[in-house]
C-alpha positions as CSV (number, residue, x, y, z in Angstrom):
1,X,41.3,31.6,-34.0
2,X,43.1,29.9,-36.8
3,X,44.5,26.5,-36.0
4,X,46.8,24.1,-37.9
5,X,48.7,20.9,-37.4
6,X,52.5,20.6,-38.0
7,X,53.5,17.3,-39.4
8,X,54.6,15.3,-36.4
9,X,53.5,11.8,-35.7
10,X,50.1,10.5,-36.5
11,X,48.1,13.3,-35.0
12,X,50.4,16.3,-35.6
13,X,51.4,19.2,-33.4
14,X,48.7,21.7,-32.7
15,X,49.7,25.2,-33.9
16,X,48.0,28.5,-33.4
17,X,48.3,30.5,-36.7
18,X,48.3,34.3,-37.3
19,X,45.4,35.8,-39.2
20,X,47.6,36.3,-42.3
21,X,48.9,32.7,-42.0
22,X,52.5,33.8,-42.0
23,X,53.3,32.9,-38.4
24,X,52.6,30.0,-36.1
25,X,53.2,28.9,-32.5
26,X,52.7,25.6,-30.8
27,X,50.1,25.3,-28.1
28,X,52.6,24.0,-25.6
29,X,51.2,23.2,-22.2
30,X,47.6,23.2,-23.5
31,X,47.2,20.5,-26.1
32,X,49.5,18.4,-28.2
33,X,47.0,17.9,-31.0
34,X,43.9,19.5,-32.3
35,X,41.9,16.3,-31.4
36,X,43.1,16.6,-27.8
37,X,41.9,20.2,-27.7
38,X,38.5,19.2,-29.2
39,X,38.1,16.5,-26.6
40,X,37.9,19.3,-23.9
41,X,37.0,22.2,-26.2
42,X,35.0,24.3,-23.6
43,X,38.1,24.5,-21.4
44,X,40.8,24.4,-24.0
45,X,39.4,27.1,-26.4
46,X,39.8,30.1,-24.1
47,X,43.4,29.1,-23.3
48,X,44.2,28.7,-27.0
49,X,42.5,32.0,-27.7
50,X,45.0,33.7,-25.3
51,X,47.8,32.2,-27.3
52,X,46.2,33.6,-30.5
53,X,46.0,37.0,-28.9
54,X,49.7,36.9,-27.9
55,X,50.6,35.8,-31.4
56,X,48.7,38.7,-32.9
57,X,50.5,41.2,-30.6
58,X,53.9,39.8,-31.1
59,X,54.1,38.4,-27.6
60,X,54.0,34.7,-28.2
61,X,57.3,33.0,-27.3
62,X,58.5,30.5,-29.8
63,X,56.6,31.9,-32.8
64,X,58.1,31.1,-36.2
65,X,57.5,31.7,-39.9
66,X,55.1,29.2,-41.3
67,X,55.8,27.0,-44.3
68,X,52.6,25.3,-45.6
69,X,54.6,22.4,-46.9
70,X,55.2,21.5,-43.2
71,X,51.5,21.3,-42.4
72,X,49.2,18.2,-42.2
73,X,45.5,18.6,-42.5
74,X,44.2,20.4,-39.3
75,X,43.0,16.9,-38.2
76,X,45.6,14.5,-39.7
77,X,43.1,11.7,-38.9
78,X,39.7,11.8,-37.4
79,X,37.3,9.5,-35.6
80,X,34.7,10.2,-38.3
81,X,34.5,11.9,-41.7
82,X,31.0,12.1,-43.1
83,X,30.4,13.9,-46.4
84,X,27.0,15.2,-47.4
85,X,25.7,16.2,-50.8
86,X,24.1,19.5,-49.8
87,X,24.1,21.0,-53.3
88,X,21.4,19.0,-55.0
89,X,22.2,20.6,-58.4
90,X,25.4,18.5,-58.4
91,X,23.4,15.3,-57.7
92,X,20.8,16.1,-60.3
93,X,23.4,16.7,-63.0
94,X,25.2,13.4,-62.1
95,X,21.9,11.4,-62.5
96,X,20.8,13.3,-65.6
97,X,24.0,12.5,-67.3
98,X,23.4,8.8,-66.5
99,X,19.8,9.0,-67.7
100,X,18.5,8.3,-64.2
101,X,15.6,10.2,-62.5
102,X,16.4,11.8,-59.2
103,X,13.9,10.6,-56.4
104,X,11.9,13.4,-54.9
105,X,13.3,12.5,-51.5
106,X,16.6,14.0,-52.5
107,X,15.1,17.4,-51.9
108,X,14.0,16.7,-48.4
109,X,16.4,14.0,-47.0
110,X,20.2,14.6,-47.2
111,X,22.5,12.1,-49.0
112,X,25.7,11.3,-47.0
113,X,28.6,8.9,-47.2
114,X,31.1,7.8,-44.6
115,X,34.6,8.5,-45.9
116,X,38.0,7.0,-44.8
117,X,39.3,9.1,-42.0
118,X,42.4,7.2,-40.8
119,X,44.9,9.2,-42.9
120,X,44.1,12.5,-44.6
121,X,46.3,14.2,-47.1
122,X,48.1,17.4,-46.1
123,X,47.1,20.5,-48.1
124,X,50.3,20.4,-50.2
125,X,50.6,16.6,-50.4
126,X,50.3,15.0,-53.9
127,X,47.3,13.1,-55.0
128,X,48.6,9.6,-55.8
129,X,47.0,7.1,-58.1
130,X,48.0,3.8,-59.8
131,X,46.3,4.7,-63.1
132,X,44.9,7.7,-64.9
133,X,42.2,5.4,-66.1
134,X,40.7,5.6,-62.6
135,X,39.2,9.0,-63.5
136,X,41.0,11.3,-61.1
137,X,38.9,14.2,-60.0
138,X,38.9,17.0,-57.4
139,X,35.9,18.2,-55.5
140,X,36.0,21.5,-53.7
141,X,33.9,21.7,-50.6
142,X,33.4,23.2,-47.1
143,X,33.5,21.2,-43.9
144,X,32.8,21.8,-40.2
145,X,34.3,20.1,-37.2
146,X,31.9,19.5,-34.3
147,X,32.2,18.9,-30.6
148,X,30.3,16.1,-29.0
149,X,26.8,15.8,-30.6
150,X,24.1,13.8,-28.9
151,X,22.1,11.3,-30.9
152,X,18.8,12.7,-32.1
153,X,19.9,16.3,-31.9
154,X,17.4,18.7,-33.5
155,X,18.3,20.9,-36.5
156,X,17.6,23.9,-34.2
157,X,20.3,22.8,-31.7
158,X,22.8,21.2,-34.1
159,X,24.4,24.4,-35.2
160,X,25.8,25.2,-31.8
161,X,28.1,22.2,-32.1
162,X,30.1,23.7,-35.0
163,X,33.5,24.7,-33.6
164,X,35.7,25.0,-36.7
165,X,35.4,25.3,-40.4
166,X,37.8,24.3,-43.2
167,X,38.0,23.6,-47.0
168,X,38.1,20.2,-48.5
169,X,39.4,18.5,-51.6
170,X,37.2,15.3,-51.6
171,X,39.4,13.4,-54.2
172,X,37.3,11.1,-56.3
173,X,38.2,8.3,-58.7
174,X,35.2,8.5,-61.1
175,X,36.2,5.4,-63.1
176,X,35.8,3.2,-60.0
177,X,32.6,4.7,-58.6
178,X,30.0,3.2,-60.9
179,X,30.8,-0.4,-60.2
180,X,31.0,0.2,-56.5
181,X,27.6,2.0,-56.4
182,X,26.2,-0.7,-58.6
183,X,26.9,-3.2,-55.8
184,X,24.7,-1.2,-53.5
185,X,27.1,-0.8,-50.7
186,X,28.5,2.7,-51.2
187,X,32.0,4.2,-51.9
188,X,35.3,2.7,-50.9
189,X,37.9,2.5,-53.7
190,X,36.3,5.5,-55.4
191,X,37.0,7.8,-52.5
192,X,40.8,7.7,-51.6
193,X,42.4,10.0,-48.9
194,X,40.8,13.5,-48.6
195,X,42.8,16.7,-48.2
196,X,41.8,19.7,-46.1
197,X,42.9,23.3,-46.0
198,X,46.1,24.3,-44.0
199,X,44.1,25.9,-41.3
200,X,40.7,25.4,-39.6
201,X,39.0,28.6,-38.3
202,X,36.5,29.3,-35.6
203,X,33.2,30.8,-36.9
204,X,33.9,34.2,-35.4
205,X,36.8,34.6,-37.9
206,X,34.3,34.6,-40.8
207,X,32.2,37.6,-39.8
208,X,28.9,38.0,-41.5
209,X,30.0,35.5,-44.2
210,X,29.0,32.7,-41.8
211,X,25.4,32.9,-40.7
212,X,25.5,29.9,-38.4
213,X,24.2,27.6,-41.2
214,X,26.1,28.4,-44.5
215,X,29.3,30.1,-45.5
216,X,28.5,32.8,-48.0
217,X,31.7,33.1,-50.0
218,X,32.9,31.7,-53.4
219,X,35.3,28.8,-53.4
220,X,38.1,29.3,-55.9
221,X,39.3,26.3,-58.0
222,X,42.3,26.8,-60.4
223,X,43.2,23.8,-62.6
224,X,46.7,23.9,-64.0
225,X,47.0,27.6,-63.2
226,X,43.8,28.5,-65.0
227,X,40.5,29.7,-63.2
228,X,38.0,26.8,-63.3
229,X,35.4,27.5,-60.6
230,X,34.1,30.3,-58.4
231,X,30.9,28.8,-57.1
232,X,29.5,30.5,-54.0
233,X,29.2,28.1,-51.1
234,X,26.2,30.0,-49.7
235,X,24.1,29.7,-52.8
236,X,21.9,26.7,-53.8
237,X,22.9,24.8,-50.6
238,X,19.7,22.8,-50.2
239,X,20.8,21.3,-46.8
240,X,22.6,23.6,-44.4
241,X,25.2,22.4,-41.9
242,X,22.8,22.1,-38.9
243,X,20.6,19.9,-41.1
244,X,23.6,17.8,-42.2
245,X,24.8,17.4,-38.5
246,X,21.3,16.4,-37.4
247,X,21.1,13.9,-40.2
248,X,24.5,12.3,-39.3
249,X,23.4,12.1,-35.6
250,X,20.0,10.6,-36.4
251,X,21.0,7.1,-35.2
252,X,24.3,7.7,-33.4
253,X,26.1,10.3,-31.3
254,X,29.0,12.1,-32.9
255,X,32.2,12.4,-30.9
256,X,34.2,15.6,-30.8
257,X,36.4,15.9,-33.9
258,X,33.8,14.5,-36.3
259,X,34.1,16.2,-39.6
260,X,30.9,16.9,-41.7
261,X,31.4,17.9,-45.3
262,X,29.0,19.9,-47.5
263,X,29.6,18.0,-50.7
264,X,30.7,19.6,-53.9
265,X,29.8,23.3,-54.0
266,X,27.5,23.7,-57.1
267,X,25.5,26.7,-58.3
268,X,22.6,26.2,-60.7
269,X,23.0,29.7,-62.3
270,X,20.6,31.1,-64.8
271,X,20.2,28.1,-67.1
272,X,19.7,25.7,-64.2
273,X,22.8,23.7,-65.0
274,X,25.7,26.1,-64.5
275,X,28.2,27.5,-67.0
276,X,31.9,27.9,-67.4
277,X,33.8,31.1,-66.3
278,X,34.6,31.8,-69.9
279,X,30.9,31.9,-70.7
280,X,30.1,34.3,-67.9
281,X,29.2,31.7,-65.3
282,X,30.8,30.8,-62.0
283,X,32.3,27.6,-63.3
284,X,32.5,24.3,-61.5
285,X,34.0,22.8,-58.3
286,X,34.8,19.4,-60.0
287,X,35.5,18.1,-63.4
288,X,32.7,15.6,-63.3
289,X,30.1,18.4,-63.3
290,X,31.4,19.9,-66.5
291,X,31.6,16.5,-68.1
292,X,28.0,15.9,-67.0
293,X,26.8,19.1,-68.7
294,X,28.8,18.2,-71.9
295,X,27.0,14.8,-71.9
296,X,23.6,16.4,-71.5
297,X,24.3,19.0,-74.2
298,X,26.5,17.1,-76.6
299,X,25.9,13.4,-75.9
300,X,29.3,12.7,-74.6
301,X,32.0,14.4,-72.4
302,X,35.0,16.0,-74.0
303,X,36.8,17.3,-70.9
304,X,39.3,14.7,-69.6
305,X,39.8,13.9,-65.9
306,X,43.1,14.7,-64.3
307,X,46.4,13.3,-65.6
308,X,49.7,12.8,-63.9
309,X,51.3,16.2,-63.6
310,X,48.0,18.1,-63.4
311,X,47.6,20.6,-60.6
312,X,44.6,21.7,-58.5
313,X,44.5,24.8,-56.3
314,X,41.5,25.4,-54.0
315,X,41.2,28.5,-51.9
316,X,38.6,30.9,-50.4
317,X,39.4,34.6,-50.1
318,X,37.4,36.9,-47.9
319,X,35.6,40.0,-49.2
320,X,38.9,41.9,-49.2
321,X,40.7,39.2,-51.2
322,X,42.6,37.8,-48.2
323,X,42.9,34.1,-47.9
324,X,41.0,32.7,-45.0
325,X,41.9,29.0,-44.8
326,X,45.1,29.0,-46.9
327,X,45.3,26.9,-50.1
328,X,44.9,23.3,-50.9
329,X,47.6,22.9,-53.6
330,X,48.1,19.5,-55.0
331,X,49.7,17.7,-58.0
332,X,48.6,14.3,-59.3
333,X,51.4,11.8,-59.3
334,X,51.7,8.1,-60.0
335,X,51.9,5.8,-57.1
336,X,55.3,4.2,-56.5
337,X,55.4,1.1,-58.6
338,X,52.6,2.3,-60.9
């Protein structure tokens, strides 16, 4: 199944979406919102699947042509959004650029932050900021939505709680992050509202690209219309999703609708740092990573962060080139009054 949320109130109107993302139909009589469906997923999912089958065969009453501008993130808000840093290459580059050693524990114990989940951006909503000096950056990631997860769940059992997957733009304000981290209390200002892909999909939609732990497909990032990144989400993922879920549930239970992110998709490639598409590499899933590499190689970054008017497009095609989740397509704009 492919599910979306029409912009309607705080929690949206749950839509069942056709495989090509062209058509949608409300899940009337089943669930008003995706969160409502997730709260009783074992009973709701089979009923929603029937709607999806009717939509696929042209038998769904009330089906309509879908406009991605009308869509919120699949969960317009969530009880919890916890983002990992599963691609340790990304963390290693960040710390090397700052001249800081990476503790050995980073290879065995996941790093995770708790993001703001009260109001997500829609996939076509603009990224707003007061100042370009804040260091506006995108971060292309994969995320899973889980059902109820008990505290202390094992890695072996954690994977069965994955019910939906989607793409992420974990917007970061790099200029604000160092001072926040320096205080030793984690992100807040440096991590504004996150955007998710137009649709969330059930694992069966992904075929053999999803192995129950990792999604083995490249995530496409185009910056201002130019290819920027094609890193494979299944490569160099030190901590898979069951490990991230178990880590998040170490000291608490996770309620249905909790979102767990992978962190910025990052491939080491042949030289151990990654390289640009123009140089034969797979590129990058954020600007900071390229700037880190420039710092390591040249002593200072030369690539700027995003400016007002800049545009980021994030998407993941299947092996046949068909979009799976739809696109996150955002422009950076000044906040009103900025």
